Steps between C-alpha positions, in 0.01 A plus 500: 500500500535299821182303570494304822326509833641735759634259757853615576502682830861562600768733369730204432241315293396810309861578407555145380187513287589839352853391419367193316267713290777746417770247419443518125442876470774605743726197553796681657296707743184301557541476877600864541215617276251290695627655823459855363146430383401330825641787706282738300192278537530468878630851560817406683873513443720222367651457845165392638455241225844354568470508879141371530455239223232311693274803546163463333375735230135575432311365197473855362873553532569169330257580219671836443837327500390242241362775278835682510687177431278437197577846362874444536473150351341658190805722460385825659796681660529462874523878537161548334344256745654656809483854359849582625864503390811608688732743321806674643394404849151648458164331463305592185144430398486336158224397261450390141513871404874529566819311438607308810815669640810289436819478707702597191340844500656569839828552314339801332401649836851439633650678201279809542585516871869476416476776239304731729758456773789569265317807361402640839738794462410556135267757341171570669180366347328758280135390491408778745570768235202647312359278227590589143256704289265560792407136541358370826759419762479154660510534880759244607538396863847464644803719546529748212875439504452122484523298181204474264447135403252370244396133502364414155243219486471472876255205515465404867717799591776280637788705356370847581376402847824323595690811390266727695550293815880513471534854361281717725629824344417396145216614275351208310260473207364160396326457165295220349255469213279266706254660740445174697878474546517858627219437747685200642826697511326774698378242750854366536636851553245555777586170666870588500436850632620689193168594335592868544846441354418347161300674227319250277415608144312317226670503162703314241867493604614862551227676300308611809794714620478746211195682633690589819804657338746240626720497191867494598417488873508130596804364682432125473273285286438139604309241299431131483334507157313220323776303328367156403496470118134513399567241230658258752253461788633151573813661644311557825356235730137400464391653830651832390363483146148401607452714810714815492399808294616485138554876492764466773672206330524544125724760341432452131726314253813390681364661817682823410225751424497666842880534520497673162240749621655557843841579357342776293237637740729505804738744333232767508434470874834421659720786608851509354700218664175339618473122524267233367506150649296221345463126522602275211342183373700183449746526205394859416818682600658513153177611334441777753862613479461536124215748559703729724611817323844553649493867406202546736555226761794369698465131583596514863445166670369148454388285793461123472257300711598208723496266199746722312231628259530868396205651682528874567644759263586857598545778247584867558385791290799680355 
C-alpha cells in the first residue's frame, strides 16, 4: 500500500508518481496504466491529461488515484479496477465474476460472422417449430428465418452481444452456470442496446436447452470454454490466477473436460450441417482433434491468432 502525504497537485506529477509505483508490477506499461487510472480518478479523457499536464487535481482525486495504483501494484487486473474492457469495438463491464474478454476471442466472433454470411441462403432456422413432446417453447426475439446461435459459457456476454450487434436478424441464446456472470451479461446487453435480442439462461453448458425442445434446432454453437489444466495453474499469469474466476479458467486434467462434453452434447442440439466454433488453449489442438468423432463431425477450419497459435476450431455436424 502507498503511504505518503498527499502533496502532488498536478497531472504531470501524479502520472510520474503512479508510473514509479507501477514500474515493478507493470514494467512495460507503467506510464500507460498510470494514465488510465488517473483519467478514471479525475473523470476526464486521456487527451486532457496529455494536453493539460500542469492542471491541478484535487486531494480527493489524487487519493482515489493512489488507491487504484496500489491495487494494480498488488497484481489486480487493470480491468477489474476500471470495471471495463473493450472487445470487438464495444465497451463491456467486467468484474471478478467473469473472465476478462481477450483479443484472441475476437477470432471466434469473426468466424461465426463468416459462417453466417456464407450460410445466408441455407436452410431456415427451425427453433420456431413446436417443442418436442409438448415441452415449453422458448420465445426467441429476432427474425424467425434468422440463424439460431447459442453462446455456451457466456461470462460477460462479449461473444453473444457482439454477434447480436452485428447480426440483427439472428436469434441468440447465452448460457452460463454462474448467476453473477449472467447478471453482468444482461447489463452489458442493455448497454449495447441488444437486451431484447439475447436470451440469457442459467445452466451447465447446453443442459438448459432441453426443457425448451431445442434438440436438432440450433444453427451455430459458440464457446470459449475453461481450458487451463486444473493441475497446472502456473500456466497462467499471477494476476489471472489470483483474481479471475476459477470456474471460467480451469477445464479439468489437461484442460480438456469441457471440450469432451461439448463435442457430445452439441450433437443433440445442432441441426444437420450445423456448426460449432470454439476457442482452443495453447498446445491443445492435437488433444482436441483426437476427441473428434469423424463419423459425426467434419473438421472444417482452424484459425491461428496473430502469434501463429491455433486458436479457433470449427467443426460441422455431419
